[in-house]
N, C-alpha and C positions, 0 to 999 in steps of 0.2 A: 504493500500500500504506500510505501515511501521509497523514492528512488532519487539518485543524484542527477543533477543537470549541470550545464556549464555555468561558470561563475557569472552572476548577473552584473557584477561590477565590470568584468572584462568585456562583456557584451555591450554594456552601456558606453564604455570608452571607445570601443571599436566603431559603434554606430555614430558617435559624435565626430570622431576623427574622419570617418568616411565622408560625412556630410560636409566637413570643412574642406577636404581635399577636392570635392566636386565643384566648389565655388571658384570663380575666376579670381585672380589676384586683386582686382579692384571691385570685388563683390560688395554687396550691400553691407554697410558698416553695422547697422542695427542687427542684422541677421547674424553676423560674425560674433557680436557681443552676446546674443542669446545662445548661440551654439556653444561658446566658451562657458557661459554660466551653466548651461544644461549639463555639460560634462563635469564641471567642478562641483556643482550642487549634488549631483548624483554620486560622485566619488567621495567627497568629504563632508557634505552637508552644507546647508545654507549659512549657518552661524559661523562655521569654520572657514568660510571663503571670503577673503577681503576683496573689495572692489578692485584694488590694484592688481590682484591675481587674475581677475576676469579680464581686465584691460591688457595685461601681459599676454595671456593666452590668445586673446582676440587680435593682438597685434595693433592696438590702437592706444592713443594717449588716455590716461585716466579721466581727464576732463571731458573727453568725448563720451565716455560711458554716462557721466552725469548729464550731458547734453540730451541724451535719449531717455535716460532714466534718472530723474532727480534724486531718488532714494534707492538704496539697494533693494528694498522690499518691492519696488516697482519692477525690478528685473524678474523676481519670482512670480509676481502677479501676472506679468506678461507671458511668461513661460506657460503657466497653468492655463491662462485664458486662450492662448494661441496654439498650444501644442498638445492639449489633451481634449478630446472630444468624446462625450457620452452619446452614443448612437441609439436612436429610437427606431426599432424595427418591429414588424409583426412577428408573431410566434406561431410555429406549426407544431402540432402534436397529434399522435394517433390515439384514438380511443382505447383505453385499457393499458396504455404503455406510459405510465407516469415516469418510470425510471429513464426510459429512452428520451422523453421530452426534456427532463432535467439534464441529462447527459449532453444532449445537443446544445442546450443553453450554455453549459459549462465550457464547451469547445468554442463558443462564439461570445466571449465576454464583451459586453458592449462598450469597450473603451478603445479608442484609437489614440495610441501614444507610443513613442519609442521606448525601448527598455530603460533608458535613462530617465525619461519622464515618469514612467511607472514607479521607479525607485524613489524619485523625488516626491511623488504623490503620497506614498505610504510613509516616507521618512518624515516629511514636514507637516503632516496633517494635525499632529498634536499641538503645534505651536503657531500655526498660521491659518487665519480664518478663511482666506481665499482657497487654500488647498483643501481645508476641511469641507468647505461647501461643495467643491467639485467631487470629492470622495462621497459626500452624502448624496449627491445627485446620482452618482454611479450606483450606490447601494439601493436607492429608491427604484432605479430603472431595472436592476436585477430582480428585486422583489416583485415589481409589476409583471415582468416577463415570466418569472417562475410561477406566480399565482395564476396567471392566465394559462400557462402551459398545463398546470395541474387541473384547472377547470375544464380544459379541452380533453385532457387525457382521462378524466374521471367524470364523464357526463352523468348527471343525476346526483353528483356530489356525494362521494363516499366520505362523509365527514362534513361538518358544517363549514361556513365561511371562515369562522375563527380558526379552525384547525388548518385549513388551506393557507390562511394568512401566516400562521405560525410556521408551517412547513416551508413556505416561500421565504420567510425572513431567516429561517435557520439555514436554508441552502445558500442564500445571499451572503450570510455571515461566513459560511465555510469557504465560499469562493473568494471573498475578499481576504480572509485569513490566510488561505493557502497561497494567494498571490503575494501577500506580504512576506510570509515565511519563505517562499521560494526565492524572492528577491534578496532576502537577508541571509539565508543559510544555504541556498542551493538545493533544498529538498522539496519534494513535490508530493502533495496529498492527492490521491486518486479520486477525482470528483465523481467518476462512474460508481465507485463503491459507496460513496456518500449518497448519490442519487438513488441507488438500490435500497439503502437503509431507509431513506425517507419514504420512498414509494411503498415499501413493505409496512411501514408504520401507519400508512393511510388506508391500507386494505383491511 
């Protein structure tokens, strides 16, 4: 139920370096600053990253960072606003297959973000409101999808609305928890096994 995966920090750094290499030498300055901040925040954290280090990695004067972002927190807010997207999509489910519906949801986590941005989301949520709000929106979207998937998979409702809501919230918590644990430790919780447990509990 637990397996090792590649280091999330190495993946995040590779993603960010690759993005910078693809930019032309005279590429957009603001984008270079955000690229540098994304790599540094993902690697060492927001609090441990001085603005001077962002400027150095981006290859720009420190004053230019403040031209685009008057406060360091503005860099983090811009990263979250521009580089993490919670996607709202319809849900499909086969009647009687609650476990399969939840498993499909787990494989399509409704978050579009680089490995580095995922790490930033889960690392900075405790201390920064803008990050916490984005993570809260992601949690709400997962609960919505899981509840709807269970309603489709269990027509006639094996269990009342409160039980389905609790099951959906539990599954969302597991998905977000395993995402965070995977990013921090490199270990992965099998969402299919969790989906099976929840489906069995509803029968």
